[in-house]
C-alpha positions as CSV (number, residue, x, y, z in Angstrom):
1,M,-7.1,13.7,8.4
2,R,-9.3,12.3,5.5
3,G,-8.4,13.3,2.0
4,L,-10.7,14.8,-0.6
5,T,-13.9,12.7,-0.7
6,F,-17.1,13.0,-2.7
7,V,-20.2,10.8,-2.5
8,V,-22.1,10.5,-5.8
9,T,-25.8,9.7,-5.4
10,G,-28.8,10.0,-7.7
11,T,-32.4,11.1,-7.8
12,D,-33.4,7.6,-8.9
13,T,-32.0,4.4,-10.3
14,D,-30.4,4.5,-13.7
15,V,-30.0,8.3,-13.9
16,G,-26.3,8.0,-14.9
17,K,-24.5,8.3,-11.6
18,T,-22.1,5.4,-12.3
19,V,-21.1,7.1,-15.6
20,F,-20.6,10.4,-13.7
21,A,-18.7,8.7,-10.9
22,A,-16.4,7.2,-13.5
23,A,-15.8,10.5,-15.1
24,L,-15.2,12.3,-11.8
25,A,-12.9,9.6,-10.4
26,G,-11.0,9.5,-13.7
27,A,-10.6,13.3,-13.8
28,L,-9.4,13.4,-10.2
29,G,-7.2,10.3,-10.4
30,A,-9.3,9.2,-7.4
31,N,-9.9,5.9,-5.7
32,Y,-13.5,4.6,-6.3
33,W,-15.6,2.7,-3.9
34,K,-19.2,1.3,-4.2
35,P,-19.9,0.1,-0.6
36,V,-22.9,-2.0,-1.5
37,Q,-23.4,-3.6,-4.9
38,A,-26.8,-5.3,-5.4
39,G,-26.9,-7.2,-8.7
40,T,-23.9,-8.0,-10.9
41,D,-25.4,-9.1,-14.2
42,P,-24.1,-8.2,-16.7
43,R,-21.5,-6.5,-14.6
44,S,-21.0,-4.5,-11.4
45,D,-20.8,-0.7,-11.1
46,A,-17.2,-1.1,-10.1
47,Q,-16.4,-3.0,-13.3
48,T,-18.2,-0.3,-15.3
49,V,-16.2,2.4,-13.5
50,A,-12.9,0.5,-14.1
51,T,-13.7,0.4,-17.8
52,L,-14.8,4.0,-18.2
53,S,-12.6,5.9,-15.8
54,G,-9.2,4.8,-17.0
55,L,-8.1,4.2,-13.4
56,S,-5.6,1.5,-12.6
57,P,-7.0,-1.6,-10.9
58,E,-5.6,-0.8,-7.5
59,K,-7.7,2.3,-7.4
60,I,-11.0,0.3,-7.5
61,V,-11.7,-0.5,-3.9
62,P,-13.6,-3.8,-3.4
63,E,-17.2,-3.5,-2.3
64,A,-18.0,-4.1,1.4
65,Y,-21.0,-6.1,0.2
66,R,-21.5,-7.7,-3.2
67,L,-25.0,-9.0,-3.4
68,A,-26.4,-11.1,-6.3
69,T,-30.0,-10.0,-6.3
70,P,-30.7,-6.8,-8.3
71,C,-33.0,-4.9,-5.9
72,S,-32.8,-2.6,-2.9
73,P,-29.8,-3.6,-0.8
74,H,-31.9,-4.3,2.3
75,R,-34.0,-6.8,0.3
76,A,-31.1,-8.2,-1.7
77,A,-29.3,-8.9,1.6
78,A,-32.3,-10.7,3.0
79,I,-32.7,-12.8,-0.2
80,D,-29.0,-13.6,-0.3
81,G,-28.9,-14.5,3.4
82,V,-26.4,-11.6,4.3
83,T,-26.5,-9.3,7.3
84,I,-25.2,-5.8,6.5
85,E,-23.2,-4.5,9.4
86,L,-22.6,-0.7,9.8
87,D,-19.0,-1.0,10.9
88,R,-18.1,-2.4,7.4
89,L,-19.5,0.7,5.8
90,L,-16.9,3.1,7.2
91,L,-15.2,5.2,4.6
92,P,-11.9,3.5,3.5
93,H,-8.6,5.3,4.1
94,H,-6.6,5.6,0.9
95,A,-4.0,8.0,-0.4
96,G,-5.4,10.6,-2.6
97,P,-9.0,11.5,-3.5
98,L,-12.0,9.1,-3.0
99,V,-15.2,8.9,-5.0
100,V,-17.9,6.9,-3.3
101,E,-21.1,5.8,-5.2
102,G,-24.4,5.1,-3.5
103,A,-27.2,2.9,-4.9
104,G,-30.4,4.1,-6.4
105,G,-31.8,7.3,-4.8
106,V,-31.0,9.0,-1.5
107,L,-33.7,7.2,0.5
108,V,-32.9,3.7,-0.7
109,P,-32.7,1.4,2.4
110,I,-29.4,-0.4,3.1
111,T,-30.9,-2.2,6.1
112,H,-34.5,-2.2,7.5
113,D,-33.6,0.9,9.6
114,L,-30.8,2.6,7.7
115,L,-31.2,4.7,4.5
116,F,-28.4,5.8,2.2
117,A,-29.0,9.4,3.3
118,D,-28.5,8.3,6.9
119,L,-25.2,6.8,6.0
120,F,-24.2,10.0,4.1
121,A,-25.0,11.9,7.3
122,R,-22.7,9.7,9.3
123,W,-19.9,10.2,6.8
124,A,-20.4,14.0,6.7
125,V,-18.6,14.4,3.4
126,P,-19.8,16.4,0.3
127,V,-22.5,14.8,-1.8
128,V,-22.9,15.3,-5.6
129,L,-26.5,14.7,-6.7
130,V,-26.9,13.3,-10.2
131,A,-30.2,14.0,-11.9
132,R,-31.8,13.4,-15.3
133,T,-32.8,16.3,-17.4
134,T,-36.1,14.6,-18.5
135,L,-39.6,15.3,-17.4
136,G,-40.1,14.9,-13.6
137,T,-36.5,15.9,-12.7
138,I,-37.5,19.1,-10.8
139,N,-39.7,17.2,-8.4
140,H,-37.2,14.3,-7.9
141,S,-34.2,16.6,-7.5
142,L,-35.8,19.0,-5.0
143,L,-37.2,16.1,-2.9
144,S,-33.7,14.5,-2.9
145,I,-32.1,17.8,-1.9
146,E,-34.6,18.3,0.9
147,A,-34.0,14.8,2.2
148,L,-30.3,15.4,2.3
149,R,-30.6,18.8,3.9
150,Q,-33.0,17.4,6.6
151,R,-30.1,15.2,7.7
152,A,-27.5,18.0,7.5
153,V,-25.7,16.2,4.6
154,P,-23.5,18.7,2.8
155,V,-24.7,19.0,-0.8
156,H,-21.7,20.0,-3.0
157,G,-23.8,20.5,-6.1
158,I,-25.9,18.9,-8.8
159,A,-24.8,17.3,-12.0
160,F,-27.2,16.7,-14.8
161,I,-27.3,13.8,-17.4
162,G,-29.1,14.1,-20.7
163,E,-30.1,16.7,-23.3
164,E,-30.0,20.3,-22.2
165,Q,-33.1,21.6,-20.4
166,A,-31.8,25.0,-19.3
167,D,-35.0,26.1,-17.5
168,S,-35.3,22.9,-15.5
169,E,-31.6,22.9,-14.6
170,A,-31.7,26.5,-13.5
171,T,-35.0,26.1,-11.5
172,I,-33.6,23.2,-9.5
173,A,-30.4,25.0,-8.7
174,R,-32.3,28.2,-7.7
175,I,-35.1,26.6,-5.6
176,G,-32.8,23.9,-4.2
177,G,-30.1,26.4,-3.3
178,V,-27.4,24.2,-4.9
179,R,-24.6,24.8,-7.4
180,R,-25.1,23.5,-10.9
181,L,-21.9,21.7,-11.6
182,G,-22.5,20.8,-15.2
183,R,-24.2,18.4,-17.5
184,L,-23.1,15.3,-19.3
185,P,-25.0,14.6,-22.6
186,L,-25.8,11.1,-23.5
187,I,-22.7,9.6,-25.1
188,D,-22.8,7.0,-27.9
189,P,-20.6,5.1,-28.2
190,L,-19.6,5.5,-24.5
191,D,-15.9,4.8,-23.8
192,A,-13.2,6.1,-21.5
193,P,-11.6,8.7,-23.9
194,T,-14.9,10.1,-25.0
195,L,-16.2,10.4,-21.4
196,A,-13.1,12.1,-20.2
197,A,-13.2,14.6,-23.0
198,M,-16.9,15.4,-22.4
199,F,-16.4,15.8,-18.7
200,A,-13.5,18.2,-19.3
201,A,-15.7,20.2,-21.7
202,Q,-18.8,20.3,-19.5
203,F,-17.4,20.6,-15.9
204,D,-14.8,22.7,-14.2
205,L,-12.4,20.5,-12.2
206,D,-11.7,23.3,-9.9
207,D,-15.2,22.9,-8.5
208,F,-14.0,19.5,-7.1
209,R,-10.8,20.7,-5.5
């Protein structure tokens, strides 16, 4: 039987899902896995999570694919001369919880005929959607929720990143029929102790157990 697993995905690129994944993995003492990394300059998401989560190195599971080109995985693989195979994207079995991070938004292509949302549907584990609080987030969030639901992906809830926008956050939760898990404000300087403290203040860990 698989242990506690969460997939962290976003409404778009650079919404803050890696920071949230680091905070969640650190709070749970979980293993972390980024199945496909496209672009490693200046560092990979796994390296960022290792720095911000406080996790020991053995809890950072190596990527199935580590691509050099910073673009959609399907295109990065083509440029790098790599063929992405589905059987390498099975969820890893590790003792304890597992936090898995997607790439970009839910409809980013992994191959020419497989989107991340399709992969999430195959995994059939709870997904946490990470969204900005800035202008446009209602549309992006509801479209992402709809895309996940159309594939019967279980949506565990939504986590926001940025300054408080109470009406937008409540509107997304109400119309999308999802739980608002909490909100991480922008943290500067961003380091592991500050992130852990902010996550503890803004989220209820019981919502992830």
